[in-house]
LOLODREN-782859 format. One record per residue (C-alpha): x, y, z; residue number from 1; residue in one letter. Coordinates in nm, 2 decimals, padded with zeros to 4 digits, always signed. Last residue first. Layout:
{x=X	y=Y	z=Z	num=NUM	residu=A}
...
This chain:
{x=+10.14	y=+04.05	z=-05.02	num=73	residu=X}
{x=+10.10	y=+04.29	z=-04.73	num=72	residu=X}
{x=+10.31	y=+04.35	z=-04.42	num=71	residu=X}
{x=+10.33	y=+04.37	z=-04.04	num=70	residu=X}
{x=+10.02	y=+04.56	z=-03.91	num=69	residu=X}
{x=+10.01	y=+04.55	z=-03.54	num=68	residu=X}
{x=+09.69	y=+04.43	z=-03.37	num=67	residu=X}
{x=+09.54	y=+04.51	z=-03.03	num=66	residu=X}
{x=+09.44	y=+04.23	z=-02.79	num=65	residu=X}
{x=+09.65	y=+04.37	z=-02.51	num=64	residu=X}
{x=+09.90	y=+04.08	z=-02.55	num=63	residu=X}
{x=+09.94	y=+04.18	z=-02.92	num=62	residu=X}
{x=+09.80	y=+04.00	z=-03.23	num=61	residu=X}
{x=+10.04	y=+04.04	z=-03.52	num=60	residu=X}
{x=+09.90	y=+04.14	z=-03.85	num=59	residu=X}
{x=+09.93	y=+04.02	z=-04.21	num=58	residu=X}
{x=+09.75	y=+04.19	z=-04.50	num=57	residu=X}
{x=+09.65	y=+03.97	z=-04.80	num=56	residu=X}
{x=+09.58	y=+04.09	z=-05.15	num=55	residu=X}
{x=+09.40	y=+03.93	z=-05.44	num=54	residu=X}
{x=+09.45	y=+04.10	z=-05.78	num=53	residu=X}
{x=+09.21	y=+04.32	z=-05.99	num=52	residu=X}
{x=+09.45	y=+04.62	z=-05.97	num=51	residu=X}
{x=+09.18	y=+04.84	z=-05.81	num=50	residu=X}
{x=+09.11	y=+04.58	z=-05.54	num=49	residu=X}
{x=+08.75	y=+04.50	z=-05.43	num=48	residu=X}
{x=+08.68	y=+04.23	z=-05.69	num=47	residu=X}
{x=+09.04	y=+04.10	z=-05.66	num=46	residu=X}
{x=+08.96	y=+04.01	z=-05.30	num=45	residu=X}
{x=+09.11	y=+04.20	z=-05.01	num=44	residu=X}
{x=+09.22	y=+03.96	z=-04.74	num=43	residu=X}
{x=+09.29	y=+04.03	z=-04.37	num=42	residu=X}
{x=+09.53	y=+03.79	z=-04.20	num=41	residu=X}
{x=+09.59	y=+03.75	z=-03.82	num=40	residu=X}
{x=+09.30	y=+03.50	z=-03.77	num=39	residu=X}
{x=+09.02	y=+03.44	z=-03.52	num=38	residu=X}
{x=+08.76	y=+03.51	z=-03.80	num=37	residu=X}
{x=+08.55	y=+03.73	z=-03.58	num=36	residu=X}
{x=+08.84	y=+03.92	z=-03.43	num=35	residu=X}
{x=+09.02	y=+03.98	z=-03.76	num=34	residu=X}
{x=+08.69	y=+04.09	z=-03.93	num=33	residu=X}
{x=+08.61	y=+04.33	z=-03.65	num=32	residu=X}
{x=+08.96	y=+04.47	z=-03.66	num=31	residu=X}
{x=+08.92	y=+04.53	z=-04.04	num=30	residu=X}
{x=+08.58	y=+04.70	z=-04.00	num=29	residu=X}
{x=+08.70	y=+04.91	z=-03.71	num=28	residu=X}
{x=+09.00	y=+05.03	z=-03.91	num=27	residu=X}
{x=+08.79	y=+05.12	z=-04.22	num=26	residu=X}
{x=+08.53	y=+05.30	z=-04.01	num=25	residu=X}
{x=+08.80	y=+05.50	z=-03.83	num=24	residu=X}
{x=+08.95	y=+05.60	z=-04.17	num=23	residu=X}
{x=+08.62	y=+05.75	z=-04.29	num=22	residu=X}
{x=+08.69	y=+05.92	z=-04.62	num=21	residu=X}
{x=+08.72	y=+05.62	z=-04.85	num=20	residu=X}
{x=+08.76	y=+05.64	z=-05.22	num=19	residu=X}
{x=+08.70	y=+05.37	z=-05.47	num=18	residu=X}
{x=+08.88	y=+05.04	z=-05.54	num=17	residu=X}
{x=+09.10	y=+04.94	z=-05.25	num=16	residu=X}
{x=+09.47	y=+04.88	z=-05.31	num=15	residu=X}
{x=+09.64	y=+05.22	z=-05.24	num=14	residu=X}
{x=+09.39	y=+05.28	z=-04.96	num=13	residu=X}
{x=+09.50	y=+04.96	z=-04.79	num=12	residu=X}
{x=+09.88	y=+05.04	z=-04.80	num=11	residu=X}
{x=+09.83	y=+05.39	z=-04.65	num=10	residu=X}
{x=+09.58	y=+05.27	z=-04.41	num=9	residu=X}
{x=+09.82	y=+05.01	z=-04.27	num=8	residu=X}
{x=+10.11	y=+05.25	z=-04.22	num=7	residu=X}
{x=+09.88	y=+05.51	z=-04.06	num=6	residu=X}
{x=+09.72	y=+05.26	z=-03.82	num=5	residu=X}
{x=+10.04	y=+05.14	z=-03.66	num=4	residu=X}
{x=+09.88	y=+05.02	z=-03.34	num=3	residu=X}
{x=+09.57	y=+04.87	z=-03.49	num=2	residu=X}
{x=+09.28	y=+04.87	z=-03.25	num=1	residu=X}
């Protein structure tokens, strides 16, 4: 779970190439990736980004195992 989902999705959708209607799927995919890689960073490669640049989203892992979106670069 991402505590501030709306802020994260707003940023992510501005970067991702294509359109995505299923917000829940996007959030679950990102959380899955964070949990499997044991990191607090989610990367969008230039191949998936509409501006053809790499992007990195930074999260904070909370005590309840949820994530809080902090920033993108």
